[in-house]
C-alpha positions as CSV (number, residue, x, y, z in Angstrom):
1,X,-31.1,5.7,27.7
2,X,-28.8,3.4,29.4
3,X,-26.5,0.9,27.3
4,X,-23.8,-1.4,28.5
5,X,-20.8,-2.1,26.6
6,X,-18.4,-5.2,26.9
7,X,-16.0,-4.7,29.1
8,X,-12.8,-4.2,26.8
9,X,-14.1,-1.3,25.4
10,X,-12.4,1.8,26.0
11,X,-13.3,5.2,27.2
12,X,-12.6,6.4,23.8
13,X,-14.9,4.0,22.2
14,X,-17.9,4.6,24.6
15,X,-17.9,8.1,24.3
16,X,-18.6,7.9,20.3
17,X,-21.1,5.1,21.1
18,X,-23.2,7.6,23.3
19,X,-22.6,10.4,20.8
20,X,-23.9,8.3,17.9
21,X,-27.0,7.0,19.6
22,X,-27.6,10.7,20.7
23,X,-27.6,12.1,16.8
24,X,-30.1,9.3,16.7
25,X,-32.8,10.0,19.6
26,X,-35.3,13.2,19.5
27,X,-36.5,12.5,22.8
28,X,-33.3,14.9,24.3
29,X,-32.9,12.4,27.0
30,X,-29.1,12.0,28.3
31,X,-27.3,8.4,27.1
32,X,-25.4,6.7,29.8
33,X,-22.6,4.3,28.6
34,X,-21.7,1.5,30.8
35,X,-18.5,-0.9,30.4
36,X,-18.8,-4.5,31.8
37,X,-20.2,-4.7,34.9
38,X,-19.5,-1.2,36.1
39,X,-22.5,0.1,38.3
40,X,-21.4,3.5,37.2
41,X,-21.4,4.6,33.8
42,X,-18.4,5.6,32.0
43,X,-19.6,8.2,30.0
44,X,-22.9,10.4,30.0
45,X,-24.0,12.2,26.8
46,X,-26.1,15.0,27.6
47,X,-27.5,16.7,23.8
48,X,-27.5,20.0,25.9
49,X,-23.9,19.9,27.2
50,X,-21.8,17.0,25.2
51,X,-20.2,14.4,26.5
52,X,-18.9,13.5,30.1
53,X,-16.5,11.0,31.9
54,X,-18.3,11.0,35.4
55,X,-16.3,13.8,38.0
56,X,-15.3,15.7,35.1
57,X,-16.3,19.5,35.1
58,X,-20.0,20.2,34.7
59,X,-19.3,23.6,34.5
60,X,-19.6,24.3,38.0
61,X,-15.8,25.1,38.3
62,X,-14.6,21.7,40.2
63,X,-12.0,20.7,38.4
64,X,-8.3,21.5,39.7
65,X,-4.5,21.0,38.7
66,X,-3.5,17.0,38.2
67,X,0.0,16.0,39.5
68,X,1.6,17.0,36.3
69,X,1.0,20.7,36.9
70,X,1.8,20.6,40.6
71,X,5.5,18.7,39.5
72,X,6.0,21.5,37.7
73,X,5.2,23.7,40.1
74,X,7.6,22.1,42.6
75,X,10.5,22.7,39.8
76,X,9.5,26.5,39.0
77,X,9.8,26.8,43.1
78,X,12.8,25.0,42.9
79,X,14.2,27.3,40.1
80,X,13.0,30.1,42.2
81,X,15.1,29.1,45.2
82,X,18.6,30.1,43.4
83,X,21.8,28.8,43.7
84,X,23.4,26.9,46.9
85,X,22.0,27.5,50.1
86,X,25.3,29.2,51.4
87,X,25.8,31.3,49.0
88,X,22.2,32.7,49.4
89,X,23.2,33.8,53.2
90,X,26.7,35.2,52.3
91,X,24.2,37.7,50.5
92,X,23.0,39.0,54.0
93,X,26.1,39.2,55.5
94,X,27.5,41.9,52.4
95,X,24.0,43.8,52.9
96,X,22.8,42.1,49.3
97,X,19.3,41.1,48.4
98,X,18.8,38.0,46.5
99,X,18.1,38.1,43.5
100,X,14.4,37.7,43.7
101,X,14.3,39.5,46.2
102,X,15.5,42.4,44.2
103,X,12.9,41.9,42.0
104,X,10.4,42.3,44.2
105,X,11.6,45.5,45.6
106,X,11.8,46.6,42.1
107,X,8.6,45.2,40.9
108,X,6.7,44.4,44.0
109,X,4.5,45.9,46.7
110,X,6.6,44.8,49.8
111,X,9.7,46.1,51.5
112,X,12.5,43.0,51.4
113,X,15.8,43.6,53.2
114,X,18.6,41.3,53.0
115,X,18.6,38.0,55.1
116,X,14.8,38.6,55.9
117,X,13.1,36.0,53.9
118,X,15.1,33.6,54.4
119,X,13.7,30.3,55.6
120,X,14.4,28.3,58.7
121,X,15.5,25.1,55.9
122,X,18.0,27.7,54.3
123,X,16.3,28.3,51.7
124,X,15.1,31.3,49.8
125,X,11.4,32.2,51.2
126,X,10.5,34.1,48.2
127,X,7.0,33.6,47.2
128,X,5.7,33.7,43.7
129,X,6.6,36.4,41.1
130,X,6.0,40.7,42.0
131,X,3.0,41.7,41.6
132,X,4.7,43.8,38.8
133,X,6.3,41.1,37.2
134,X,4.3,40.4,33.2
135,X,6.5,37.5,32.9
136,X,9.4,35.7,33.0
137,X,12.1,34.0,30.1
138,X,14.1,30.9,30.3
139,X,13.6,30.0,33.4
140,X,14.1,26.7,32.8
141,X,17.7,27.4,31.2
142,X,20.5,24.6,31.5
143,X,17.8,22.7,33.5
144,X,18.8,19.2,32.0
145,X,22.2,19.9,33.6
146,X,21.3,19.9,37.5
147,X,17.7,19.4,38.4
148,X,17.0,15.9,39.9
149,X,14.0,15.5,37.4
150,X,15.9,15.5,34.6
151,X,16.8,12.3,32.9
152,X,20.3,13.8,31.7
153,X,21.5,14.0,35.7
154,X,22.4,11.0,38.0
155,X,23.8,12.4,40.8
156,X,22.5,15.8,42.5
157,X,24.2,17.8,44.3
158,X,23.8,21.7,46.1
159,X,26.7,23.0,44.9
160,X,26.1,22.2,41.2
161,X,22.8,24.3,41.1
162,X,22.4,26.4,37.6
163,X,18.8,27.3,38.2
164,X,17.9,29.8,35.5
165,X,21.5,29.5,34.6
166,X,22.1,32.4,36.7
167,X,20.4,35.1,34.5
168,X,16.8,36.7,34.9
169,X,15.7,37.8,31.6
170,X,11.7,39.7,31.6
171,X,9.2,41.8,31.4
172,X,7.8,43.6,34.1
173,X,5.4,47.6,35.4
174,X,8.2,49.9,37.4
175,X,6.4,52.8,38.3
176,X,4.0,53.0,35.8
177,X,6.3,52.2,32.8
178,X,6.8,48.8,31.2
179,X,10.4,47.9,30.5
180,X,12.5,44.9,29.6
181,X,14.9,43.3,32.1
182,X,17.7,41.3,32.8
183,X,19.0,40.5,36.3
184,X,22.5,38.3,37.8
185,X,22.0,35.4,40.3
186,X,24.8,36.2,42.4
187,X,24.3,32.4,43.8
188,X,25.1,30.9,41.0
189,X,28.2,30.9,40.0
190,X,28.9,34.6,41.2
191,X,26.6,35.9,38.6
192,X,28.9,34.6,35.5
193,X,27.5,34.5,32.5
194,X,27.6,31.2,30.1
195,X,25.8,29.8,27.0
196,X,22.5,29.6,27.7
197,X,22.1,32.7,30.0
198,X,23.7,34.7,27.0
199,X,21.2,33.4,24.7
200,X,18.6,35.1,27.3
201,X,20.7,38.2,27.6
202,X,20.1,38.8,24.2
203,X,17.0,37.7,22.9
204,X,16.2,40.2,26.0
205,X,17.6,42.9,23.7
206,X,16.6,41.7,20.4
207,X,13.0,42.4,22.0
208,X,13.6,45.7,23.2
209,X,14.5,46.8,19.9
210,X,10.9,45.8,18.7
211,X,8.6,46.9,21.1
212,X,10.8,50.1,21.7
213,X,10.6,49.9,25.7
214,X,12.9,50.7,28.4
215,X,15.7,48.2,29.6
216,X,16.8,47.7,32.7
217,X,20.2,45.9,33.6
218,X,20.7,44.9,37.3
219,X,23.9,44.1,36.9
220,X,26.0,41.7,40.0
221,X,28.4,39.8,37.2
222,X,31.9,37.9,37.6
223,X,32.1,37.7,33.9
224,X,32.3,34.9,31.4
225,X,32.7,31.4,32.6
226,X,36.0,30.9,31.6
227,X,35.8,27.0,31.7
228,X,32.8,26.6,29.3
229,X,33.9,29.6,26.8
230,X,33.5,28.0,24.0
231,X,29.8,28.0,23.7
232,X,29.6,31.9,24.1
233,X,32.5,33.9,23.9
234,X,33.5,34.5,20.1
235,X,30.2,33.0,18.7
236,X,28.2,34.9,16.4
237,X,25.5,35.2,19.2
238,X,27.8,34.6,22.2
239,X,28.5,37.4,24.5
240,X,30.3,39.9,22.4
241,X,27.0,40.3,20.4
242,X,25.6,42.0,23.7
243,X,27.6,45.2,23.1
244,X,26.5,45.3,19.4
245,X,23.2,45.2,20.7
246,X,23.5,47.8,23.2
247,X,25.5,49.7,20.4
248,X,22.1,49.3,18.1
249,X,19.9,50.4,21.2
250,X,21.8,53.4,21.9
251,X,19.9,56.3,21.5
252,X,16.7,53.8,20.4
253,X,15.6,53.0,24.4
254,X,16.6,54.2,27.4
255,X,19.5,51.7,28.7
256,X,19.8,51.6,32.5
257,X,22.3,50.2,34.6
258,X,22.5,49.4,38.0
259,X,25.7,47.8,39.8
260,X,25.0,45.5,42.5
261,X,28.5,44.0,43.3
262,X,31.7,43.5,41.1
263,X,31.4,43.7,37.3
264,X,34.8,42.5,36.0
265,X,35.6,42.3,32.1
266,X,33.4,41.6,30.0
267,X,30.4,42.4,32.8
268,X,32.0,46.0,33.1
269,X,30.9,46.8,29.3
270,X,27.3,46.9,29.9
271,X,27.2,49.8,32.5
272,X,29.8,51.7,30.5
273,X,27.2,51.2,27.5
274,X,24.1,51.9,29.1
275,X,22.5,55.6,28.9
276,X,22.7,55.7,32.9
277,X,24.4,53.8,35.1
278,X,24.1,53.4,39.1
279,X,26.8,52.1,41.6
280,X,25.9,51.4,45.2
281,X,28.5,52.1,47.9
282,X,30.2,49.7,49.7
283,X,29.0,47.0,47.2
284,X,29.9,47.5,43.4
285,X,32.6,47.8,41.2
286,X,33.8,47.4,37.8
287,X,36.8,47.0,36.1
288,X,38.3,45.2,33.1
289,X,40.7,43.3,35.1
290,X,40.5,41.4,38.7
291,X,42.8,43.0,41.5
292,X,44.2,39.1,40.9
293,X,44.8,40.0,37.2
294,X,46.2,43.3,37.3
295,X,48.9,42.2,39.9
296,X,49.7,39.1,37.8
297,X,49.8,41.2,34.5
298,X,51.5,44.7,35.9
299,X,52.4,43.6,39.2
300,X,50.1,46.3,40.9
301,X,48.9,45.3,44.3
302,X,45.1,47.1,44.6
303,X,42.0,45.9,45.7
304,X,39.1,46.0,43.9
305,X,37.4,49.1,45.3
306,X,40.7,51.1,44.7
307,X,40.3,49.9,41.2
308,X,37.3,50.7,40.1
309,X,34.6,51.2,43.1
310,X,32.0,53.8,43.0
311,X,34.7,57.0,44.0
312,X,36.6,55.5,41.0
313,X,34.2,56.0,38.4
314,X,31.9,58.8,39.7
315,X,35.2,61.1,40.4
316,X,37.6,60.2,38.0
317,X,36.2,58.3,34.9
318,X,32.9,59.2,35.0
319,X,31.7,56.1,34.1
320,X,29.3,56.1,36.9
321,X,26.5,58.6,36.6
322,X,25.1,58.6,40.4
323,X,26.1,57.2,43.9
324,X,23.3,55.2,45.8
325,X,23.5,55.2,49.1
326,X,22.1,51.0,49.0
327,X,19.6,49.2,47.6
328,X,16.9,50.9,48.0
329,X,17.9,54.4,47.1
330,X,19.3,52.8,43.7
331,X,15.7,52.0,43.5
332,X,14.9,55.4,44.4
333,X,17.0,57.4,41.7
334,X,16.3,55.4,39.0
335,X,12.4,56.1,39.8
336,X,13.0,59.6,39.7
337,X,15.4,59.0,36.5
338,X,12.9,57.5,34.1
339,X,10.0,60.3,35.1
340,X,12.3,62.4,32.7
341,X,12.6,60.3,29.6
342,X,10.4,58.8,26.9
343,X,10.3,55.3,26.3
344,X,12.1,55.4,23.2
345,X,13.0,57.9,20.8
346,X,10.3,58.4,18.9
347,X,7.8,59.7,21.7
348,X,8.3,62.8,23.7
349,X,9.4,63.2,27.7
350,X,6.3,63.1,29.8
351,X,4.9,66.2,31.5
352,X,4.4,66.9,34.8
353,X,2.2,69.3,37.1
354,X,4.1,72.7,37.3
355,X,4.9,73.9,40.6
356,X,6.6,77.1,41.5
357,X,10.7,76.9,41.8
358,X,12.0,76.1,45.3
359,X,13.4,79.7,45.6
360,X,11.8,82.8,43.9
361,X,13.3,83.8,40.6
362,X,12.9,87.8,42.0
363,X,16.3,86.5,43.6
364,X,18.5,85.7,40.7
365,X,19.8,89.4,40.2
366,X,21.2,89.2,43.6
367,X,22.6,85.9,43.6
368,X,25.1,86.5,40.3
369,X,27.6,88.9,41.3
370,X,27.9,91.9,39.4
371,X,32.5,91.5,39.3
372,X,33.3,88.4,36.2
373,X,35.6,87.2,38.1
374,X,33.5,86.6,41.9
375,X,32.4,83.1,42.1
376,X,28.4,81.6,42.9
377,X,26.8,78.4,43.3
378,X,25.1,78.1,39.7
379,X,22.5,75.8,41.7
380,X,21.5,78.9,43.9
381,X,19.7,80.3,39.7
382,X,18.9,76.9,38.7
383,X,16.8,76.4,41.7
384,X,15.0,79.9,40.9
385,X,14.4,78.6,37.2
386,X,13.6,75.0,37.9
387,X,10.2,73.2,39.1
388,X,10.6,72.9,43.0
389,X,12.1,69.4,44.1
390,X,12.6,68.3,40.0
391,X,16.2,69.2,39.9
392,X,18.2,65.7,39.3
393,X,21.5,66.3,38.8
394,X,24.0,63.7,37.1
395,X,28.0,63.2,37.5
396,X,27.9,65.7,40.4
397,X,31.4,64.6,40.9
398,X,33.5,64.4,37.6
399,X,33.9,67.7,35.6
400,X,32.4,69.9,38.4
401,X,33.4,72.9,36.1
402,X,29.9,72.0,34.0
403,X,26.7,71.5,36.2
404,X,24.5,68.6,33.9
405,X,21.2,67.8,35.2
406,X,17.6,67.3,34.7
407,X,14.8,69.6,35.7
408,X,11.2,70.7,34.8
409,X,10.1,74.4,33.7
410,X,6.4,74.6,34.0
411,X,6.2,71.3,33.9
412,X,7.8,70.3,30.9
413,X,11.3,67.9,31.5
414,X,14.5,70.2,29.8
415,X,18.0,69.2,30.5
416,X,20.4,71.7,32.2
417,X,23.8,72.4,30.9
418,X,25.4,75.4,33.5
419,X,29.0,76.4,33.8
420,X,30.0,76.4,37.5
421,X,31.5,79.5,38.5
422,X,32.1,78.1,42.3
423,X,34.3,75.8,40.5
424,X,37.5,76.7,38.8
425,X,35.8,79.7,37.7
426,X,33.5,77.8,35.4
427,X,36.2,77.4,33.3
428,X,35.9,74.4,31.1
429,X,38.3,71.7,31.7
430,X,38.8,68.5,29.7
431,X,36.5,66.4,31.6
432,X,33.5,69.2,32.1
433,X,33.2,69.5,28.3
434,X,33.6,64.8,28.2
435,X,30.8,65.4,30.9
436,X,28.3,67.5,29.2
437,X,29.0,66.6,25.5
438,X,27.7,63.1,26.5
439,X,24.8,64.1,28.5
440,X,23.8,66.8,25.8
441,X,23.8,63.7,23.0
442,X,21.8,61.7,25.3
443,X,19.1,64.8,26.1
444,X,19.0,64.7,22.1
445,X,18.3,61.3,21.0
446,X,15.8,61.4,23.9
447,X,14.2,64.4,22.9
448,X,14.4,66.2,25.8
449,X,14.9,70.1,25.2
450,X,17.8,71.7,26.4
451,X,18.9,75.0,28.6
452,X,22.2,76.3,28.7
453,X,23.0,79.1,31.5
454,X,26.5,80.8,30.5
455,X,29.3,81.4,32.7
456,X,32.1,80.7,32.1
457,X,35.6,82.5,30.9
458,X,36.0,79.5,28.3
459,X,37.7,76.5,27.8
460,X,41.2,76.2,30.2
461,X,44.5,76.7,28.8
462,X,47.9,75.3,29.8
463,X,50.2,72.1,29.2
464,X,48.3,70.0,31.3
465,X,44.6,69.9,30.1
466,X,46.4,70.1,26.2
467,X,48.1,66.6,27.7
468,X,44.5,65.5,29.3
469,X,43.1,66.6,25.4
470,X,41.3,70.0,25.8
471,X,41.2,70.4,22.2
472,X,39.5,66.8,21.7
473,X,37.0,66.9,24.3
474,X,36.4,70.7,23.4
475,X,35.4,69.2,20.0
476,X,33.2,66.6,20.9
477,X,31.0,69.5,23.6
478,X,30.4,71.6,20.2
479,X,29.9,68.9,17.9
480,X,27.5,67.6,20.6
481,X,25.4,71.3,20.4
482,X,26.4,71.6,17.2
483,X,24.3,68.6,16.3
484,X,21.2,68.4,18.6
485,X,18.0,68.5,17.2
486,X,16.1,69.5,19.9
487,X,14.6,72.8,21.1
488,X,17.8,74.8,22.7
489,X,17.8,78.0,24.9
490,X,21.0,79.4,26.0
491,X,21.1,82.1,28.6
492,X,23.9,84.4,28.8
493,X,24.4,84.6,32.5
494,X,27.4,86.5,33.2
495,X,30.5,85.7,31.5
496,X,30.3,84.2,28.0
497,X,34.4,84.4,26.9
498,X,36.2,82.4,24.1
499,X,34.8,79.5,22.3
500,X,33.1,78.7,25.3
501,X,30.0,80.8,24.2
502,X,30.2,78.3,21.5
503,X,30.3,75.0,23.4
504,X,26.9,76.5,25.0
505,X,25.1,76.7,22.3
506,X,25.8,80.7,21.5
507,X,23.9,82.8,18.6
508,X,26.2,80.9,15.7
509,X,24.8,77.0,17.2
510,X,20.9,77.3,16.3
511,X,19.2,77.7,19.8
512,X,15.8,79.0,19.4
513,X,16.6,81.9,21.3
514,X,19.8,83.3,22.9
515,X,18.9,85.6,25.7
516,X,20.3,87.5,28.5
517,X,20.7,89.0,31.8
518,X,21.6,92.4,32.4
519,X,25.4,91.2,33.8
520,X,25.9,89.4,30.5
521,X,29.2,89.7,28.0
522,X,30.1,88.5,25.3
523,X,33.8,88.9,24.0
524,X,36.8,87.2,22.9
525,X,38.5,87.0,25.7
526,X,37.6,89.3,29.7
527,X,38.7,92.8,30.0
528,X,42.1,91.8,31.8
529,X,43.4,89.5,29.1
530,X,41.9,91.6,26.5
531,X,44.2,94.8,27.9
532,X,47.0,93.3,28.7
533,X,47.1,91.4,25.3
534,X,46.4,94.9,23.3
535,X,47.3,98.0,25.2
536,X,50.4,96.3,27.1
537,X,53.3,98.2,25.4
538,X,51.3,101.5,25.8
539,X,51.0,101.1,29.6
540,X,54.5,100.2,29.8
541,X,55.7,103.6,28.5
542,X,53.2,105.0,31.3
543,X,55.9,105.7,34.0
544,X,53.6,107.2,36.6
545,X,52.1,104.3,38.4
546,X,49.1,105.8,39.3
547,X,48.5,107.4,35.5
548,X,49.7,104.2,34.4
549,X,46.3,102.2,36.9
550,X,44.1,105.0,35.7
551,X,44.6,104.9,32.0
552,X,44.2,100.8,32.7
553,X,40.9,100.9,34.7
554,X,39.2,103.6,31.7
555,X,40.5,101.3,28.9
556,X,38.9,98.4,31.2
557,X,35.7,100.4,31.7
558,X,35.9,100.8,27.9
559,X,36.1,97.1,26.9
560,X,33.3,96.1,29.2
561,X,31.1,98.8,27.2
562,X,32.0,97.2,24.3
563,X,30.9,93.7,25.3
564,X,28.1,94.0,27.7
565,X,25.1,92.8,26.8
566,X,23.3,95.8,26.1
567,X,25.5,96.2,23.0
568,X,25.1,92.8,22.0
569,X,21.6,93.5,22.0
570,X,21.8,96.8,20.2
571,X,23.6,94.9,17.4
572,X,20.9,91.7,17.3
573,X,23.6,89.0,18.5
574,X,21.5,88.3,21.3
575,X,17.6,88.0,21.0
576,X,16.7,90.0,24.2
577,X,17.8,91.0,27.9
578,X,15.9,89.7,30.0
579,X,14.7,91.1,33.7
580,X,16.2,88.2,36.0
581,X,13.2,87.8,38.2
582,X,11.5,87.0,34.8
583,X,13.5,84.2,33.2
584,X,11.5,81.5,34.5
585,X,8.0,82.3,33.0
586,X,10.5,83.7,29.6
587,X,11.8,80.4,29.4
588,X,8.6,78.4,30.3
589,X,6.9,80.5,27.6
590,X,9.5,79.7,24.8
591,X,10.0,76.4,25.5
592,X,6.7,76.0,25.3
593,X,6.2,77.8,21.9
594,X,9.3,76.4,20.3
595,X,8.5,72.2,21.6
596,X,6.9,71.4,17.8
597,X,10.1,72.3,16.1
598,X,11.8,70.3,13.9
599,X,15.0,70.7,12.7
600,X,17.1,68.6,9.9
601,X,20.2,67.8,9.6
602,X,22.3,67.4,6.2
603,X,21.8,64.1,4.7
604,X,24.7,62.2,5.4
605,X,25.7,58.9,6.9
606,X,27.0,60.4,9.8
607,X,29.7,62.9,11.5
608,X,33.2,61.5,11.8
609,X,33.4,63.4,15.8
610,X,32.4,60.8,18.3
């Protein structure tokens, strides 16, 4: 049926007429409504398919984007190009990736290198989002302040570009794990933070609390924009809330930070609040103030690397867990790190396929010297206990008298805390105690069982370590060990003298087992110190030097018999003496047996030891 209506009729009126006529016809024929003298119908009503305007989709998929969507996509492409072109060009000279190249490296399928995707006109040639990026939030942040399509912008200037307000947030798949992420765009005001970027950062953190998923902070920021501080600095939902949220996330989900440039002032707190921090050689730095500010306040002239580069924070402050060679290495390190961690504190760490150790456990007894004061590298014991290729050490240059590392035993992640006799006889110094305490705390937060390998003469003594806080740091290590509720195994490898056995989860500290190798000894102090303390006067009374030497040796042997592993096992101080070649097998069985153990702490708000 064909119907012609007045020229002035609208499309909506034509459609209404077609629909009404169709309701009163029983033959099922299409209704064609023509407007004025038009040769083509304005509306065709098909009883089986509804009402369509000519040229609209008939279900064959012939519709496409309009100019409206095309304009939006052009705006998105412009946002993705980042800040002023001159700053993007400088990144390649610094060996750094543009932020969207960085996201491609982390979450995409390609392997970008600095400057490799720059177009001839200087615009960033990154096309589309990485394949693993699930979504991005806040692309249009600050859009009205700079973009030519904004009604608020009269004159456009490349130098005034503020795409995404210089801070990207979203979610992505990272090596099989779903994570939240943030990343600074250094081409936008040197990655500085302002009101809308801060809002995006806070929302990302708050959403991570809800989802219980890990957070990646890809930092490259010069701090807050001082000229805009009223919009974000002291506000209730300002930059200060970053660190409140960091504190709320702490121990709930893993927070991992990678530094790609200078992080100064407020920006430096995110890496130190993160659970794990990676710096990049010749690229990263963090400090409470810039070199210029330091000189202004103190008169000290110093460059940024000397002030807060990787050497400072990996060796001296302990603020960096790992140092990467370049951007690609940083990603690889984090990819390895997260394999030991659950998504959140309610879950258990992922188990991997078991592998035989890199070196045979049969060599353990040969590695550990019989003489208690002779040094050796405890890594040679660890590699004979852990699955091959699974040892992942953190903070290797800081407090080196203790080794802290993730590893796997029969595929199960464990946190290894091992005294290092190759460094100052394995005595526990303040930095080592602080390092161990933090590592124990993190393992406990994320349900990673703990393995203590004890071979220490105890906490270091002397005026210098007293000034450095040996008692305070030692207290924190003992507190962390005491409060840990994950399964713990303690192995007395050789020396366990003084309060060292307390810090290393000895019998009084709730381990599921205290084991010893046949070389193990537990005592208040070593034989030499004990003989000197107890028998010094009596030995001095012996005039004959040979007789004195013989008597001293006799006393030393008697003392060692009283403190060795057999005496401790006889008195049931320890649970078992294990043949060294069977140590891995013994530990695997015990960790498997106790993996579901539940422990309770006293009902209280929290302890007072930080």
